[in-house]
C-alpha positions in Angstrom: 71.3 85.2 99.6 70.3 83.9 96.2 73.2 82.0 94.4 73.0 84.2 91.3 73.3 87.3 93.5 76.3 85.7 95.4 78.0 84.8 92.2 77.6 88.3 90.8 79.0 90.1 93.7 81.9 87.7 93.9 82.8 88.4 90.4 83.2 92.0 90.9 86.5 91.6 92.6 89.2 93.4 90.6 86.8 94.3 87.8 86.9 98.0 86.5 83.3 99.4 86.7 82.3 102.9 85.4 79.1 104.6 86.7 78.1 107.3 84.3 76.2 109.6 86.3 76.5 110.2 90.1 73.4 110.2 92.1 69.9 108.7 91.9 70.1 105.0 90.9 73.9 104.8 90.7 75.2 106.5 94.0 74.1 103.6 96.4 75.5 101.1 93.8 78.9 102.7 93.8 79.3 102.1 97.5 78.2 98.4 97.2 80.5 97.7 94.3 83.6 99.2 96.1 82.6 97.0 99.1 82.8 94.0 96.9 86.3 94.8 95.5 85.5 96.5 92.3 87.7 99.3 90.8 85.1 102.0 90.5 85.1 105.1 88.2 82.5 107.7 89.1 81.8 109.8 86.0 79.7 112.9 85.9 79.3 116.0 83.8 79.2 118.1 86.9 82.4 119.6 88.2 83.8 118.9 91.8 82.2 122.0 93.3 78.9 121.1 92.1 79.1 117.7 93.5 80.0 119.1 96.8 80.4 116.6 99.7 79.5 113.7 97.5 82.9 114.0 95.5 84.9 113.9 98.8 82.9 110.9 100.2 83.4 108.8 96.9 87.1 109.6 96.9 87.3 108.5 100.5 85.6 105.2 99.6 88.1 104.6 96.8 86.4 105.6 93.7 88.2 107.5 90.8 86.4 110.6 89.7 86.0 111.6 86.1 84.3 114.9 86.0 83.3 117.7 83.6 82.3 118.0 79.9 84.8 115.1 78.9 83.5 112.7 81.6 82.6 110.0 79.0 86.1 109.9 77.4 88.4 106.9 77.6 85.6 104.5 78.8 87.9 101.7 79.4 85.8 99.8 81.9 84.7 96.1 81.9 81.3 97.1 83.0 79.6 100.4 82.2 76.5 101.6 84.0 74.5 104.5 82.4 72.1 106.5 84.5 68.4 106.1 83.3 68.3 109.7 81.8 71.3 109.2 79.7 70.7 108.7 76.0 71.2 105.0 75.1 72.7 105.8 71.6 75.4 108.3 72.7 78.6 107.7 70.5 80.8 106.9 73.6 78.4 104.2 74.7 78.1 102.9 71.1 81.8 102.7 70.8 82.1 100.9 74.1 79.6 98.3 73.0 81.8 97.8 69.7 84.8 97.2 71.9 83.0 94.4 73.7 82.4 96.2 77.0 79.2 95.6 78.9 76.9 98.7 78.8 74.0 98.2 81.3 71.9 99.9 83.9 70.9 99.2 87.6 67.4 98.0 86.5 68.7 95.5 83.9 71.0 93.9 86.4 68.2 93.8 89.0 65.8 92.0 86.6 68.7 89.5 85.8 69.3 88.8 89.5 65.8 89.2 91.2 64.8 85.9 92.8 61.0 87.0 93.2 58.1 87.8 91.1 58.2 91.2 89.4 55.3 93.6 88.7 56.4 96.5 86.5 54.4 99.6 85.5 55.1 102.0 82.6 53.1 104.6 80.7 53.2 108.3 79.9 51.0 109.2 82.8 49.8 107.5 86.0 53.0 105.3 86.5 53.9 106.3 90.1 50.3 106.3 91.4 49.5 102.9 89.8 52.9 101.4 91.1 52.1 102.6 94.5 48.6 101.3 94.5 49.8 97.8 93.4 52.4 97.8 96.1 49.7 98.7 98.7 47.3 96.0 97.4 50.0 93.4 97.7 51.1 94.5 101.1 47.4 94.2 102.2 47.9 90.3 101.7 50.9 90.1 104.0 53.4 90.1 101.1 56.9 91.7 101.7 57.0 94.2 98.9 60.1 96.0 97.4 59.1 99.2 95.7 61.4 100.9 93.4 62.7 101.7 90.1 61.9 105.0 88.5 59.7 105.9 91.6 63.0 107.1 93.0 64.5 104.2 94.9 67.1 101.7 93.3 66.5 98.1 94.0 69.7 96.6 93.2 71.4 97.7 96.4 69.0 95.6 98.5 69.0 92.5 96.1 70.8 90.4 98.8 67.9 90.8 101.1 65.1 89.9 98.7 63.6 86.4 99.1 61.9 84.2 96.6 58.6 84.6 98.5 58.7 88.5 98.2 57.4 90.5 95.4 59.2 93.6 93.6 56.9 96.3 92.2 58.8 98.8 89.9 58.1 101.9 87.9 60.0 101.8 84.6 60.5 104.8 82.3 61.2 104.8 78.6 64.8 105.6 79.5 65.1 102.4 81.5 63.1 100.2 79.2 65.0 101.1 75.9 67.8 98.7 76.7 65.8 96.2 78.6 66.0 92.6 77.2 64.0 91.0 80.1 60.3 91.8 80.8 58.4 91.4 84.3 56.2 88.5 85.3 53.4 91.2 85.4 53.6 94.2 83.1 51.3 97.2 83.3 50.9 99.9 80.6 48.8 102.8 81.9 48.7 104.6 78.6 51.2 106.0 75.9 51.1 109.5 74.4 53.9 111.9 73.1 56.5 112.5 75.9 60.3 112.9 76.3 60.6 113.8 72.7 63.6 115.9 73.7 65.5 112.9 74.5 64.2 110.2 72.1 65.0 110.7 68.5 61.3 110.4 67.6 57.9 109.1 68.8 58.6 105.7 67.2 61.8 105.2 69.4 59.7 106.3 72.5 56.9 103.8 71.8 59.2 100.9 71.0 61.1 101.5 74.2 57.9 101.4 76.1 56.8 98.1 74.2 59.9 96.4 75.8 57.8 96.0 79.0 55.9 93.1 77.2 58.1 92.2 74.4 60.3 89.7 76.4 57.6 88.0 78.5 56.9 84.4 78.3 53.7 82.1 78.3 53.4 82.3 82.0 53.3 86.1 82.3 50.6 88.6 82.5 50.2 91.8 80.6 47.8 94.5 81.7 46.9 97.0 79.0 44.8 100.2 78.6 42.1 99.2 76.1 41.0 102.9 75.8 44.4 104.1 74.6 45.1 103.3 70.9 48.9 103.0 71.2 48.9 101.0 74.4 46.2 98.6 73.2 48.4 97.8 70.2 51.0 96.3 72.5 48.6 93.3 73.0 49.8 91.9 69.6 53.3 91.5 71.2 52.2 89.5 74.2 52.9 85.8 74.5 51.2 85.2 77.8 47.9 86.5 79.3 46.4 89.6 78.4 44.1 91.6 80.7 42.6 94.7 79.1 41.2 97.4 81.5 38.7 99.9 80.3 36.4 102.7 81.7 34.4 102.7 78.5 33.6 99.1 77.7 33.2 95.7 79.3 36.3 93.5 79.7 36.3 89.8 80.0 39.4 89.3 82.1 40.4 92.8 83.2 38.9 95.4 85.4 36.3 97.8 83.9 33.9 100.5 84.8 30.2 99.9 84.3 27.9 102.8 83.3 26.5 103.0 86.8 29.9 103.6 88.3 30.6 100.0 89.6 34.2 98.6 89.0 34.1 95.0 87.9 36.7 92.2 86.8 34.8 90.2 84.2 31.5 89.6 85.8 32.7 90.0 89.4 31.6 93.4 91.1 34.5 94.9 93.1 33.3 98.3 94.3 31.9 101.6 93.3 34.3 103.9 91.8 33.1 106.4 94.5 34.9 104.3 97.1 38.2 105.6 95.8 39.6 108.3 97.8 41.8 109.7 95.1 39.9 112.3 92.9 39.6 112.2 89.2 38.7 109.7 86.4 42.4 109.3 85.8 42.7 107.7 89.2 39.8 105.4 88.5 41.9 104.2 85.4 44.9 103.7 87.7 42.9 101.5 90.0 41.5 99.6 87.0 45.1 98.9 86.0 46.2 98.0 89.5 43.3 95.7 90.2 43.8 93.9 86.8 47.5 93.4 87.7 46.8 91.8 91.2 43.5 90.0 90.7 43.8 86.4 91.9 46.4 87.6 94.5 44.3 90.1 96.2 40.7 89.7 97.1 37.9 92.4 96.7 37.7 93.3 100.5 41.4 94.2 100.4 41.0 96.2 97.3 38.1 98.3 98.7 40.0 98.9 102.0 43.1 100.3 100.1 40.8 102.4 97.8 39.1 104.1 100.7 42.4 104.7 102.7 45.1 105.5 100.3 45.3 109.3 100.0 47.9 109.6 97.1 51.5 110.4 96.5 53.1 113.7 97.0 53.0 116.3 94.1 50.0 114.7 92.5 47.0 117.0 93.1 48.1 117.4 96.6 46.1 119.8 98.7 48.7 122.1 100.2 46.4 124.7 102.0 43.1 126.3 102.1 43.4 130.0 102.7 40.5 132.3 102.6 38.3 129.9 101.0 40.9 129.4 98.3 42.4 125.9 97.8 46.0 125.6 96.7 47.1 122.4 94.9 50.5 120.9 94.1 50.2 119.1 90.9 53.9 119.3 90.1 53.9 115.8 88.5 52.0 117.4 85.5 55.1 117.4 83.3 53.3 116.8 80.1 50.1 118.4 78.5 48.2 115.3 78.8 49.0 114.9 82.4 47.7 118.4 83.3 44.6 117.8 81.1 43.7 114.5 82.7 44.5 115.8 86.3 44.0 119.5 87.2 41.9 120.4 84.2 39.6 117.4 84.4 39.1 117.1 88.2 38.5 120.7 89.2 35.6 122.9 88.2 36.1 126.2 86.4 37.5 129.0 88.4 41.0 127.7 88.1 44.2 129.7 88.4 46.7 127.6 86.7 50.4 128.1 87.1 52.1 126.5 84.0 55.2 126.4 81.9 58.7 124.9 82.2 61.2 122.9 80.3 60.5 122.3 76.6 60.3 118.5 75.9 59.0 119.4 72.4 55.5 118.1 72.9 52.4 119.5 71.2 50.3 121.9 73.3 47.2 122.2 71.0 44.9 120.1 73.2 46.2 121.8 76.4 45.2 125.2 75.0 41.6 124.0 74.4 41.3 122.6 77.9 42.7 125.9 79.3 40.2 128.0 77.6 37.4 125.8 79.0 38.4 125.7 82.5 40.9 128.4 83.5 40.1 132.0 84.6 43.7 133.0 85.0 46.8 131.5 83.4 50.2 132.3 85.0 53.0 131.3 82.7 56.7 131.0 83.4 59.8 129.1 81.9 60.9 128.0 78.4 57.5 127.1 77.2 55.5 130.1 78.2 55.3 131.4 74.6 54.2 127.9 73.1 51.4 127.5 75.9 50.2 131.1 75.2 50.1 130.5 71.4 48.0 127.2 72.0 45.5 129.0 74.1 44.9 131.9 71.7 44.6 129.5 68.8 41.8 127.4 70.5 38.6 127.9 68.7 36.7 128.9 71.9 39.4 131.6 72.9 38.1 135.1 73.4 40.6 137.9 74.5 40.9 138.0 78.1 39.3 134.6 78.7 41.4 133.5 80.2 43.5 136.2 81.4 47.1 135.5 80.6 50.0 136.7 83.1 53.6 136.2 82.5 56.0 135.8 85.4 59.7 135.3 85.9 59.6 132.4 88.5 57.7 130.5 91.1 57.9 133.3 93.7 56.2 135.8 91.4 53.7 133.2 90.3 52.5 132.3 93.8 52.2 135.9 94.7 50.1 136.7 91.6 47.8 133.8 92.2 47.4 135.0 95.9 46.6 138.4 94.9 44.1 137.3 92.2 42.3 134.5 94.0 38.7 134.9 95.3 36.6 132.8 97.4 35.8 129.5 95.8 38.8 129.6 93.4 41.3 126.8 92.8 44.9 127.7 92.6 47.0 124.7 91.0 50.6 124.3 90.1 50.3 121.9 86.9 53.0 123.1 84.6 52.4 120.6 81.7 56.1 120.6 81.3 59.2 119.2 82.9 61.1 121.3 85.5 64.7 121.1 84.2 64.8 124.8 83.1 64.5 126.0 86.7 64.7 122.9 88.9 66.5 119.6 89.2 63.2 117.7 89.3 59.4 118.0 89.5 59.7 117.1 93.2 62.0 120.0 94.0 59.7 122.3 92.1 56.6 121.0 94.1 58.5 121.5 97.3 59.3 125.1 96.4 55.6 125.7 95.5 54.4 124.3 98.9 56.9 126.3 100.8 55.8 129.5 99.1 52.1 128.8 99.5 52.5 127.8 103.3 54.4 131.1 103.8 51.3 133.2 102.4 50.0 135.5 105.1 46.9 135.7 107.0 43.3 134.7 106.1 42.7 136.7 103.1 39.2 136.3 101.7 37.6 138.1 98.7 34.2 137.6 97.3 33.4 137.6 93.6 
């Protein structure tokens, strides 16, 4: 065990530690902190009945539960861990800082203690796929890779088993980055566009949070930045170390880029044709350009080609669920923003799309989504809080004509899938790509995607209708 890690855990004995938000990144930590002698407060807005068996387990381990609407009152702990989705500037957290209490997060402490090289990825779209590609590229060289962060797995609980020769590959959200005061050895910015404006006070705060991924790097670090995205490209001004710009529109001296003939290069070195990439869509070519730029010098071209040809993708990202009666059903539940749906479902598939969209309102603009829907979609099935806004954006599109696309409103996923099944004809594409978060009806986009898959797989027969 690294000496810093050992010192940190030894220092927990008798300390009062509050975890604000039970589950996700905090639940595994609560167990470890209790094992090392900390006096743990497990705080959560949910009531005991909503937590179910988790509440009983935590009390049996020795945690003190603080539940309900007032769960953040009397924050008297020495160390306070906020869950990533919690607003950084909550009054209770501001007051705790004024009182000299340490307000931190799982990922901040991990960065402080991690003994190995860290690759980290952020962006409005493409984070998870790019992070996963980087991990697979590094694994292809025989490296021991620890994959985690916003991708769904906390890494601090396994910090004691990480060696200096390993690598950590982490996905970072704006919620995690907003309080970070340490940047990774290799930072990747896939793109930046409006997102999470329901949580961040404005676009400026969102962008500044993202910029923390490069802001604290040193001269020996590497920053991989999307040259085709204006906001991301502006981050290069804040980089102290090496900058590798990637692009699918122009040549790059040090980063990966896409030549007009479809060949991917790093500088002058040819790597592979983009057609070797198994994942569909130009957005996935961009994800590979970012990943290759991050690992070039550590991973050779042959290994890159092998991974590109074999890696079939991450769940809920343009995932083929079923082909029924010559109709293909895709789960693109990761489409939690308009830009994600535009660059995914609405750019990869031809027309004849039946699109299931709508969900939680993150206060994002839908104008460009409306234009893309008019161009590609034959039937738009809308649900959730944002149904009105999406319909308005479609009808405001310059090329919109009444009935093109047809727009159908439904109450939920069951009705949406049934309507798509009844309307679909041979050669159609049915895609769940909501362009919105899931929180109006589901706890996460994964739960939403699983529900869609369950309903699609339960559809009867081999129905086939010709145009």
